[in-house]
N, C-alpha and C positions, 0 to 999 in steps of 0.2 A: 876662401877656405872650403875644403871638401867636407862632406858629411862624415859622421863617425859610425853610424849604424842606421839601417833602414828597416822599418817594421811594416810588414803587410798585415793589416788587421781585417778580418772578415766581419761583415755586419752582423747585427743581432737578429733574433727571430722575427719573422714577418707575420703580421696578422693575416692569415690565409685560411679561413675556415672551410672554404670550398676545395682546398688542396689543388689549386690551379698551378700549373707550371708558369709562373709569371714572367720570367726572363727579363726583358726590357720594358714590359708594360708599365704605364704610369699608375700612380695612386696605390701602390703597395707600400704600406708603412709598417714601422716596427710595432710589435705587440707590446703590451705592458712589460712582459718578461723580457722582450728583446731590448727594451730601453735599459733594464737592469743589467743585461749582459753587456751592452755597450759601455755602461759605466764601469763595469768590472774590468773590461779591457783597458780603459783609460787609467783606472786605478793601478793596474798591473804595470803599465808603461811608466807611470809616475813613480811607482815603487822601485823601479830600477835605478832611480836617483841619477838620471842622465838628462842633460838639457835637450829639449825637443825644440827645434828651430824652424821646422816646416811641416805643414799639414796639407795633405791632398785627399780628395775623395772622388769616387765615381759620381756622375751627375744624377744617378737615380735616388729617389727619396730615401730608401732604406739605408743607403750609405751616408748620405748627408746627415740623417738623423743619428747614425752611429758615430759620426764625427763630432757631434755636439758636446759630448763629455770631454773630448780632447780640447775643444775650444775653451770650455770652462776651466780645465786644468792648466792649460798652457797659454791661454790668451791669444790663440792663433785662429785666423779665419781660413777655412779650408779652400784651397784652390781646386776647382772642379776640372777634371781632365777625362775626356771620353776614352782614353786608352786604358783606364781602369774599369771600364764597364763590363757587365755580364756579356758573355758571347751570345750572338744571335742563335736562335734555335727554331726549327720548323714546327716543333710541338708547342711553342709558346701560346699561352691562352687556353690550353687543354688540360684535362686530367690525364696524366701520363699512362696510368694503368688502362684506362679506356682506349686511349689512342693505340696502345700496343696490341689490343685485342682485334683491331681492324686490319685485315690483311693488306689493305691498300696503303697502309703506312709502313709496311715492312721494307719497302724500297728504300726508305730513308735510313735504314740500318745496315745497308749493304756493305759499307766500308767503314767500320768503326775506327780504323787507324787514322782517318782524316780529322774529324769524323764527318760522315756524309749527312748527318742531321743538322749541322750548323757550321759555325766558323771553324776553319782549320786550326788544329792545335798549334801549328807553326806560326800562324798569324797572331794567335793569342800571346805566345811566348815573345814574339818580336815586339809587339806593342808594349807589353809589360816591361821588358828589359829596356825599351826605349825611354819610357817615362822615368824608370828607376835611374837610368844613367844620367838623364838631364837633371833630375832632382839632386842626385849625389854631387854632381859637378857644380851646381849653383847654390847649394845650401850653405848657411853659415856653419861654423864649427859646432856641430851638435847632431842630434838624431832627426830622422825624417819619418813621419808616420803617413801611411797611405791606406785609406779605408776602401776595400774592394770586395770582391765576391769569391765564392769557393773555387770555381773553375780557374779563373786567372791566377789565383794564389797557388793552387796545386800544380798547374802547368809550369809556373815559374820555379817551383820547387824541383820538379822533374828536370827541367832544362838546366838549372844550376847544378844539380846532382849528376848530370850527364846520363840520365836514365831515359828510356823510350817514352815518348809523349803519349802513346796509346795506353789506355788504362780503363778499368771499370769504374765509372763515377761513384759507385757505392763503396769503393775502397779508399776514398780520399781521406787523408789525415788532415782535416781542415775544419774543425768544429766551429760552431757559431761563436763569434767574437774571439776566436783564437788569434794569437799573435805569432807570426813567422818572421824571424829576424835574420837580416843579411848584413854582411860587410863586403866591401870591394877593395882588393889590393891590386893596383894597376888596373887592368881591364878584366880581372877575374873576380866574379862573385862567388861567395861561399855562404852557405846557411850556417848560422851560429847558434840559433835557439828556436825552440817552439814551445808555446805555452797555451794552456786552456784555462784562463782565469775565471771564466763564467760558469755558473751552474746551469747545465743544459739538459739534465736528466729528464725533466718534465716537458721539454720542448715538443711542440706539435709539428712545427714546420722546420725540418732540418735541411731540406734541399739537397739535391744531387743532380745537377743539370749537365 
């Protein structure tokens, strides 16, 4: 049986008082507020009153922790898949504002359409659509939840919408613990819903990588 709907869920707020661009670095966990955000996302999906039969997560700590409320709600153990991971970024481990003040780093900004500072947008789109397609084809009759990161979710939105992948990261419509939902008819994906169930107004670390 094919899946019925696929939800891409962004992780909750990360505890990051130093404002480091953490990327794929280990040991970055959800803040207390982030855990509440993750719970709100799970509550939202449960409130749709649709069966959820598969749960996936990026292997990073913040996404695994954001998947925990879905495990509690639906009794599913998340399957970890590296295709859902945050893109690589040369600024990882730095404070972005300080890095951009250094002229030696400007070379990494030379081609934003790729982007030249990290994994190509086309690569992100291909790996995301790859795992989405596999999950859709192998799921039981029900919904699939995938907990991922802002950039992969937004790039998937752009690719499915047929829009250019080049964009300003500050303009992404992908809030913490937001839920972007898709359906597939034949081989064609379409976005069917977007929701921001979590209260994020007081968030310190909103991320835009």
